[in-house]
C-alpha positions in Angstrom: 120.4 198.0 89.8 119.0 195.6 92.5 119.7 192.0 93.4 117.6 188.8 93.0 118.2 185.8 95.3 116.5 182.6 94.3 115.7 180.7 97.5 116.3 176.9 97.8 112.6 176.3 98.2 112.2 177.1 94.5 111.4 174.1 92.4 114.7 172.9 91.0 113.3 170.9 88.0 109.9 172.5 87.2 109.3 170.8 83.8 109.9 167.4 85.4 107.6 168.3 88.3 104.9 169.4 85.9 105.1 166.1 84.1 104.9 164.2 87.4 101.7 166.1 88.4 100.1 165.6 85.0 101.1 161.9 85.0 99.2 161.3 88.2 96.0 162.4 86.4 96.7 160.3 83.4 97.6 157.1 85.4 101.0 157.3 83.8 104.4 156.1 85.1 105.7 159.0 87.2 108.8 157.2 88.5 110.7 157.8 85.3 112.0 161.4 85.3 112.9 161.3 81.6 109.2 160.5 80.8 108.1 163.1 83.3 110.2 165.8 81.6 108.9 164.9 78.2 105.3 164.9 79.5 105.9 168.3 81.1 107.2 169.7 77.8 104.2 168.3 76.0 101.9 170.1 78.6 103.7 173.4 78.0 103.6 173.2 74.2 100.0 172.1 74.3 99.1 175.2 76.3 98.0 173.3 79.4 99.0 176.2 81.7 97.5 174.9 84.9 100.4 172.5 85.5 102.7 175.6 85.6 101.0 176.4 89.0 102.9 173.5 90.6 106.3 175.1 89.8 107.2 177.2 92.8 109.4 180.3 92.8 110.6 181.9 96.1 113.1 184.8 96.0 114.4 187.9 97.7 114.0 191.0 95.6 116.2 193.8 97.0 117.2 197.3 95.9 114.3 198.2 93.6 112.1 201.2 94.2 108.9 201.1 96.3 107.2 202.4 93.2 108.2 199.3 91.1 107.5 196.9 93.9 104.0 198.4 94.3 103.4 197.5 90.6 104.9 194.0 91.2 102.1 193.5 93.7 99.4 194.0 91.1 100.1 190.5 89.6 98.1 188.6 92.1 96.9 185.5 90.1 97.9 182.1 91.3 98.0 182.9 95.0 101.4 184.6 95.2 102.4 186.1 98.6 105.1 188.4 99.9 106.6 190.2 102.9 108.1 193.7 102.6 110.7 195.6 104.5 108.9 197.5 107.3 108.5 201.3 107.3 107.4 201.0 111.0 110.6 199.5 112.5 113.5 200.2 110.1 115.4 203.5 110.5 115.2 205.3 107.1 117.1 208.4 108.1 119.7 207.6 105.4 117.6 205.6 102.9 118.9 204.5 99.5 116.9 205.3 96.4 116.7 204.7 92.7 117.7 207.4 90.2 116.0 207.2 86.8 118.3 207.2 83.8 116.7 210.4 82.4 117.8 212.3 85.5 121.3 210.7 85.6 121.9 212.1 82.1 121.1 215.6 83.1 123.7 217.2 85.4 121.4 219.9 86.7 118.4 217.6 87.2 120.6 215.1 89.0 121.7 217.7 91.5 118.1 218.8 92.1 117.1 215.2 92.6 119.9 214.5 95.1 119.1 217.7 97.0 115.4 216.6 97.2 116.3 213.2 98.6 118.8 214.8 101.1 116.0 217.2 102.2 113.7 214.4 102.8 116.3 212.5 104.8 117.0 215.6 106.9 113.3 216.1 107.6 113.0 212.5 108.8 115.8 213.1 111.3 114.2 216.3 112.5 110.8 214.6 113.0 112.4 211.8 114.9 114.2 214.3 117.1 110.8 215.6 118.0 109.8 212.1 119.2 107.6 211.5 116.1 107.3 207.7 115.7 109.2 206.1 112.8 105.9 204.8 111.4 104.6 208.4 111.1 107.8 210.0 109.9 108.0 207.4 107.2 105.0 208.9 105.5 107.4 211.3 104.0 109.4 208.6 102.2 109.5 208.9 98.4 108.5 206.1 95.9 112.1 206.1 94.8 113.2 204.7 98.1 114.6 201.2 97.7 113.0 198.3 99.5 113.3 194.6 100.0 110.6 191.9 99.7 110.5 188.1 100.1 108.2 186.9 97.3 106.5 183.6 96.5 104.6 182.8 93.3 104.2 180.1 90.7 105.4 179.8 87.1 102.1 180.5 85.5 101.9 183.8 87.3 105.5 184.7 86.1 104.7 183.7 82.5 101.6 186.0 82.5 103.7 188.8 84.1 106.3 188.5 81.4 103.7 189.2 78.7 103.1 192.7 80.2 106.4 193.6 81.8 108.8 192.5 79.0 106.9 194.9 76.7 109.1 197.8 75.7 106.3 200.2 76.9 106.5 198.8 80.5 108.1 201.1 83.1 111.9 200.9 82.6 112.8 199.9 86.1 110.2 197.0 86.0 111.7 195.8 82.8 115.1 195.8 84.5 113.7 193.9 87.5 112.2 191.3 85.3 115.4 190.9 83.3 117.3 190.3 86.6 114.7 187.7 87.6 115.2 185.9 84.2 118.9 185.9 84.7 118.7 184.5 88.2 116.3 181.7 87.2 118.5 180.8 84.2 121.4 180.2 86.6 119.2 178.2 89.0 118.9 175.1 86.8 118.9 174.0 83.1 115.1 173.5 83.2 114.6 177.0 84.3 116.9 178.2 81.6 114.7 176.5 79.0 111.6 178.0 80.5 112.9 181.5 80.6 114.3 181.3 77.1 111.1 179.9 75.6 108.2 181.1 77.8 109.2 184.5 79.1 108.5 187.2 76.5 106.3 190.1 75.6 102.7 189.4 74.4 103.6 190.6 70.9 106.1 187.8 70.6 103.4 185.4 71.7 100.7 186.5 69.3 102.8 187.9 66.5 101.4 191.4 66.5 101.1 194.4 68.8 97.9 194.6 70.9 98.7 198.0 72.4 96.8 201.2 71.4 100.2 203.0 71.3 102.7 200.6 69.7 106.5 200.9 70.0 106.6 199.6 66.4 108.6 196.5 67.1 105.7 194.3 65.8 103.0 195.3 63.3 99.6 196.3 64.6 96.7 193.9 64.3 94.7 194.7 61.2 
């Protein structure tokens, strides 16, 4: 669907870093990375989530719908920040957009959807031909329009996000976005691979039962 680019400012060895930061408060030896790594794992397994806030993730998220990125912004814990592609300065006359799977599978619906997007694009061109500023014409852009952001957040925030967005009841494009982020982080370093494989999962995998009022049935409901 879209692309995730992990930026070099992202912490390369987050578990080791967590162990270093915790070691400072325990008056421990922080010059030994092997001990730092073990201490970092101990913190994670003991549920000391605050140390996760020291692991930094910076990435470019490109090619996902404005609708999904708007939901991405709702996870604000742990001082994340972001920049988004401008609707004031960029020419969106021929914007790209996301097509939901349910529409792709229906030939008639797909044609209607394409025609709708084409009509919006034509209208944007007509408005700009009338000297309407881009920032005003852009009010007609759909939520399916793809966008690009530069995102910065910490590990604790991503772990919390995974509990909600890896749930099978989360919006399908958001689940795809989070899967792409998991894959990109796995490739960034071995420590990130361990973190993704062990810490990123839906809340039912964390607590052992479904907490949702409307369950997908993958886990039993809490009695």
